[in-house]
N, C-alpha and C positions, 0 to 999 in steps of 0.2 A: 797568826795561827791559821787563818783562812788560806793564805798562800801556801803554807806548809801542807795543809790538808789537801789542797788541790794539785800539788806538785805531781808531775807526770814522768819524771826521770829520776834516776838515782842521784845525780849531782844536784839537781834542783831541790830535791828533798833535803839533802844534807845542808845545802846553802841556806834554804829558808829556815831550817831548824836552828842553824847557827845564829841567824839574824833574830829569830824569836828569843833565843837565850840571851843575846846581847841586849835586846830591848827590855828583857825582864831582869837584866843584871845577874844572870845565873851562869855558872860554869860547871860543867860535868867533869869532875876530876876522875880520871881513870883509875885512881888509887883508892877511891872511896866506894862503899857499897852502893849499888844502884838505888836502893830504897831511900838513901839520903837525898839524892837528886829528885827522885819522884815526889817525895814529900814536900820539897821546896817548890817544885813546879805546881803542885796541886794548890798551894796557898796563893799563887800568883795568877793562875788561870781559873777564873770562877764563872765563866759564861755557862749558859745552860748546856751548850754543846759539849764543853769540856767536863762539866760536872757529871754529865751522863756517862762519859768515858771513865772518869774516876770511880764512879759507883760500880761500874762493871769490873774494873781492875781490883778494887777493894773487896768485892764479893769473891773474886777468884782467890785473892790472897787470904781470905778468911777460911778457906778450905782446910780441913784438918791435916791434909798431907803437907801443907805449907806452914800452918801455924805450929805444927809439931816439929818443924825443922830446928836443928841446933847448930850453933856456931857457923852459920852460913855467911855471916858478915865478914868472917876472916878467910873466906875461900875465894881465891882469884881464879876465874875461869877464862880460858882462851878458846874461842871458837873459830875454826878456819873454814871460811866459805859463807857467803851471804845469800845462799839459795834458800828456798822455802824451808827446808829442814833445819839448816843452820840457824836461821832467824827464829824459827819456832822454838828450838832448843834454847836460844838466847833469852827469849821471852820468859820461859819457865824458870831458868836459872836466875833471872832478874827478880821474878816474883818470889823466889825462895829467899832472896836477900843477899845473894852473892854479888861480887863485883865482876862484871862481864864485859869482855872486849871481843869484838868480831873483826877479823881482818879479811879483806876481799881483794884479790889481785886485779880484778877488772874495775872499770869506772863507769859501767853502764849495765842496765838490765835490758836485754834485747830479745829475749826468747818469746816469740809469739805463740809457740806451741801451747796447746790447751791441756790442762790437767783435769782428769775426771775425779770427782769427789765421792767418797763413801758418805753416808748420812752423818756420821759423827764429826767429820771435818766441817761440814756446813754449820752444824750446831756450835762447834768449837770456835770457828772464825767469827760467827755472829756474836758470840758471847764476849769476844775481844773487841767488838766495835768495828768490824770490817765494813759495815754499810756506811759508817761515818766517812770513810775514806774512798769508798766506791759504792755509790748508792744503788747500782744495779747488781750488786753481788748476790748471786744465786737467788734472784727474785723468782717467785712462783715455783715452777717445777725445775728450774735450771739447776744442774748439779755439776757445773764445770766453770773454769776460769783460766785465763791465760797465765802462764808462769810469770811473766813480767808483772802483771797486775797483782798477783799473789805476793810477789816479792815486795812491791811497793807498799802494800797494805801492812805486811809484817814488819817491814823496816820502820814505818812510821810508829807503829805500836811499840817496837823495841826502843826507839829513841825516847819516846815519852816515858818509858819505864826506867830510863837511866843507862841503857846499854851504849857503850862507846863503839862506833862503827868507823873503821878506817879503810879507805879504798886505795887502790894502786899499791897494795902491800902484799908481797908474796911470802908465804911461809915456807921455810926450807927444812928445818928440823928443830928438835929441842936441844938446848945446851945444858949439859950436866953441871951440877954444882962443883965448885972448886974450893980449895982451902981458903982462898981469899973471898969467895962469894958463894956462901952456902945456900943458894936458891936455884931453882930451875927457871930458866928463861928461854925465850924463843929466838932462834936465829932467823931473821927475816931480811928481806930486801925491800926498801933501801936500808943500808946498814946503820944510818944515823937516825932512823925513826925512833920516836919516843918509846914505842912498844918493845924495842930491843932490850930494854932494861926492866920490863914488866915481869914481876914475879908470878909464876904460874903454879897453881896447885892441881888444876885439872884441865885437861885438853880434850876438846871434842873436835874431831876432824870430820867436816861435812862438805868437803870440796868436790865430791863426785866420784864417779866410778874409776877415774884415773888416779885416785889417791895412791901414794906409795909410802904411807907412814911406816917408819921402821918398826919391825917386830910383828907386823900383822901379815899373816899369810892368807892368800886368797886361793879359792878353788875355781877352776874354770869348768863349766858344764856345756859341752857341745851337743847340740841337737841337729836335726836335719837343716839344710841350708834355708835361711830365712832372711829375705831382703825386704826392708821396709822403706817406704817413701812417705815423707811428710811434705805438705804443701800448705801455704797460707796465702789466701786471696784477700784483697781489699774488701772490707765491709763498708758499703756506702750508707748503711743505716736506712735503707728505703723500706717502704711497706711491702714491696714485692719480696725483698730479701727476708724480712721477718716472718713471712708466711711459709717459707721453705722448711719442710720437715727435717729435723736433725736425724742422724743415724747414730745411735748410741753404741752400735757394735754388731755387725752382721758377719757371720762366718759362713764359709761355703757349705759346711755340713748341714746348716739350718735353712739355707735359701739357695739351693743349687740352681734353680731356674734363673734367678737374677744373675748369678755369676756366669752361667752358661750363655745367657743372652749377651752379656758384656763381652765375653770372649769371642762369640760368633760374629757380633756386629762390629767390634772395634779391635779385635785381636789382643785385648788386654785380659790377662789371666791373673786373677787375684784369689787369695785365700781368705781375706777378710778386709773390711773397710769401716772406718769411723768418720763421721762428720759432726763437728760442733761449730756453732756460731757464737763468737765472742767479739773481741775487738777486730778479729779477722774471721774469715771463713776457713776453718782448719780441717784438713783432711789427713788421715794417716791410713796407710794400707800396706798389706804384705803382698808383694808381687812375685810371680814365678819367674825363674831365670829365663826359661825358654821364651816367654813372651817379651821380656826385656831385650833379648837378643834379636828377636824377629822385628821388634819395633825400632831397633837401632839405638836404644838407650845404652846398651852395652855394646861396645865396638867389637870386642872379641871375647871368646869363652876361655876361662882359665880355671883350673882346679883349685888354685890358691885364692881364697876369698879376698885377701887383702889386695891382690893384683887385679882380681875381677872387678872390685869396687873402687879401685884407685881413680883419682881425678882424671888421669890420662885416658882411662878406659870408658869414661862416661861422656856421652854427647849431651850437653846441657840443654840444647834446644829440643832434642828428642825427649829428654826427661820432662821438660816443661809441657810439651804436647801430651805426653803420656798421662801426667797428673791432671791436666785440664780435661782431657777426654774422660778420664775416670770420674772426675768431679761432676762434669756435666751429666754423664749418664746416670750416676747414682742419685742425683737430685732431680732427675727427669727434666733437665734443661730449664729449670725454673729460676736459676740465678741469672739475672739479666746481663751481667757484665763480669766476666772472670778475668781480673787483672791481678797479677802477683803482688802481694805486699813485699816490701823490701826488707832485707835483713840488715844487720849492723854494718855490713860491708857495702850497702847500697846496691845489692844484687837481688834478683828474684828469690824469694824465700821458699825454695824447694830443695830437698835434700834426699839422698839415698844412703842408707847405712845398713850394716850387717848386725843382726842380733842372733846369729847362729850360736854364738857363745855368750853366755851370761856368767857373771861372777858373783860369788858370795864370800864374805870373810869367814874364815874358819872360826874366829872368835870375835866378840864384840868389844872386849876391853883387855887391858893388861895394866899392871902396876910395875913401875921401875923405881928401885931405891938405890941411890948413890949418896955417899957421904952422910948416911942416916936420914936423907931427905926423900920421901916417897912422892912419886908423881902418878896421878891417875890419867890414863889415856883411853879414849873411846872413839869408835867409829859411829857415824850416823849417816843416813841417807843412802844414796846409790853405792857409796864406797863400802857400806855394810852389807847391803842386799840389793843387787841390781834387779830392777823390775822387768817382768815380761809384759810389754805394753798392752797387748790385747785384753789382759785381765783388769786394767785400770787400777792396779794396786800400788803404783809407785808412790804417789803422794800420801796415801793412807798409811802404808807401812813405814814410810819415811817419818810421818808425824808420830806414829806409835813408838818408833825407835828414838825420836827426840824426847818424848816423855820418859821413856825408859832410861835414857842417858841422864836426864835431869834427876830422876829418882835415885840413881846411883850416886850422883853428886850430893844429894841430900844425905844419903847414908855415909858417904865419904867425909862430909863436913862434921858429922857427929862423932867420927872416930878421932878423938883428941890425940891419943898416943899412936894410933895407926900401927899396932903390932902386926906382925906377919900373919898370925892366925886369924885376926879380925879382918884383915884385908882379903885373905883367901876366902873367907866366908862371904864377904861382900861380892867378890868375883863370882863365886859359886851361884849366888842368887841371880846376878845379872846374866850369867850364861844360861841358867835355867829358863829365864824369861825369854832369852834370845831363841831358844829352841822352838818357841811358839810363833815367833814373828812371821816366818816364811809360810806358815799354814793358815794365817788369818784370812778370813773373808768377811764381808758384811754380815753374813749369817751366823758365824760362829763366835762373834764377839759378844760381850755383855749387851743386853737389849736396851737398858736404860742409859742412852747416850748422854743425857743431861747430867748424869752422875759421874762421868769420866773425870779422872784426876790423874795426878802423877802416880798414885798408887796403882801398880799394875793389876791388883785384884779387882779394881773397879772397871777394868777394860777386858781382861782375858778371862775366859771360862776355864774352869778346872785347872787353875794355875797351881803348880807345886814348885815353890821357890827352892826346894831342896832336891829337885829332880836329878841333878847331876852331883855325884859325890865330890867332896872337896879334894880327894886324891887325884881326880881327873884334871883339875884345873890348877894344881899347885904350880905348874911351870909358868903360869901367867903372872906369877909374882916373881920378878927378876931382881934379885939383890946383888947381882954380879958374881955370885959364887958358883953358878952353874950356867952352862950354855942353854939358850932357848932356841937355837937355830933349827933344831929338828924336834919339835914338840911331839911328833908322832911316837917317838921312842918312849915318851913318858905316858903314852895313852894306850899301852898295849893290852890292857885289860878292858873287857867290855863292862860298861856301867851296869849296876844292878837294877836301876829303875830310871825311866825317863818319861816325862809327860804323864805321870800318874799311873803307869803300867809297868810291871816288872818284865825283865827279859824273858823269864819263864812263861808268863802269861802271853806275851807278844808272840813268842815262838809257837805256843799252842794254838793261838788264833790263826797264824800263818799256815800251820800244818793242816788245820781243819779246812781252811779256804782252798788249799791246793791238793787235797786228798784225791780228787777226781782226775788229776793230771798225772800221766805216766812220767817216770824218771825225775820227778821233783820231790826232793826229800829235804825239808828245812829243819836243821838241827842246831844251827848257830847263827851268829851275826857276822860271819866272815865268809868262809868258803861256800856256804850254801847259796850265795848270791852271785858268785863270780862270773857265771855265764849269762846273767841277766834274765834267764827264763823264769825264775821265781817271781821277780817283780812283774813281768808281763802276765804271768798266770793269775796273780792276785787282781790286777786291773781287769783282765779279761773275765774273771769270774763274776765281777760286779758290773762291768761295762763292756760286754762282748762286742758292742758296735765300734769301740775305739781301737781294738787290736784283733787282727786276724791271727790267732794263736797257732792254728794248724800250719801256717806258712813259715813259722819260725824254726830256726835250727840252733841247737846248742853250740854249734861251731861258729856261728855268726855273732860272736860275743859283743863286738863294738856296736853292731846294728841293734842288737837286743837292748843293750844298756841305753843307748841314745834314744831308742823308741820309748822305753819306759819313762825316761826323764822328760822328753818333749811332750808326751801325752799327759803325764801328770801335771806338768807346768801349764799347758795350754787349756786342758779340759777339767782338771781337778783343783786348780789354783794351789798346787804343791810345788814350791820352789826346790830345786835340787840341793842336796846337802853333801854330795860326794862327787868326785871326779872319776868318770869311767876309766881314765888312763891309769888311775891308781889300782883298780882291779885288774886291768889288762897287763900293764907293764910292770907294776910293782908286786903283783900277786895278792893284793888286797888293800882296800881302804881301811881307815881306822874304824873299829867297831861302833864308836859313838856316832859317826857320820851315817853309817848304814842303818843303825837303830833309829836315828832321828827320822830318816826317810821312811822307814817301815812304819814307825809310829804315826807319821802323817797319813799314810794310807789307811792305817787302822782307824784314825780319827774320822776320816771321810766315810768309811764303809761300816763302822762298828754297829750302827743301828739298822743296817740293811740286810735283807736276806738275799743270797745269791740266786 
């Protein structure tokens, strides 16, 4: 057990756990509920260290949200992706009593990048015994940890709870039931893997923002050009290094002197920068294109972002020098030795990437029924809602989404007959919760974080699980009788209420906010917003420092919409819910998407006086 506890790689963790099971003469059958293996393991590992873990897990499983679960032992869950969110979802499903299998296409955890934690994550991880596996986890005032370390902690917890984890396995798609085999199974590579025959009742896809799970449509939200640089330097664990002050997030608007000095002395022009000290010295910054061109990081200027940031157009040596100079200056040259840590490819761990575009799934779940056999499919993590990194929201919203996914599986397990109407009601509730996810911040969640559970009411404030009418989500139940390729056709009517406020009330609030602006007349959730001016007016009314409204023109539709979206995302922690192109090219986004975005603005400003 000690070797398992101290394992520092994915393969070593799995190998030591297998040896532990062999020593104890235990076998984790992937066809049996996780709780069966966990109970057997508990009986055989009785040291004080293990007993402390069992007490933590038993306390978690004694929660009403879990003890009230029905029929979970007969629910087989497949989770794609062993990232932090996928593993966190696996842990919750295992505690529910389901049988849980996780497949991961890689055979290593190699991401040095550091995750920022909201307070509830620190509490949650410690309640799972994180410090048993990483003694320095969030000690003192620390509120961050490397992705790789978080994965290792969660992997070990998941294994102890009976989750089966298979690496070097690629998920392709779900296989429909046939007359000869009336069950849903996963098509995976390698084809002869044992999981190819694993019956699946519920799927959670948590493989990241590149997921292409069939039937899930994504929206792209383009803001102004945003180029990020991440860099990881070796942490030699010296006293000098430990005394260097971290930078939790500095933006130009709040410290213009610092950024002006950096630009004038080094030619490095940044919009923001973050520095965290973990296993590495981790820096992430948003750089302006002009300075990257002047410093030779970008060899040539292109209007196409993909071409601009292509490998062929980046000078790696210049990029490394750029990152080093920014790191040195921002830490006042107090780090005695800046040497790059190596990534999985044994190359300096520095990267440049584009987050001009971020993506969000239009919906979080769907149910497919074939041959009378329903399958629940859900997205979690970056594939559900891609984070805007300066807000530090990625891990927090990922974990919230993982809890929400497990909560839906709890409801799914209780539906013995799984009639269409019952499934649609469950979908309705899940989608209503999803409307709140993108607008969450540390300040608008429930305050008592020690009481958080699977039940979304313990986490979200003002939750209305019937916010979205059932008629709006009917198309997410696919029984093969109607096409779901163009769900917008089935969403032509604006919902009557969302997030606890009616359309009429929301329109009234918007009208009052914008009454002082000429030529803005908000009367609906469609055409009133098409030129972007109304969005900008509401933001300007409450935050005049963020938008120069007098400089805007109704004719500059794309610029207005992108401005409203980027400002809301970066400064108000409001993730986009609609694609500007839908308003520009198609003549209008679906009313639900617009209403969700406006409702988020309302939630931010409702208690303020303009």
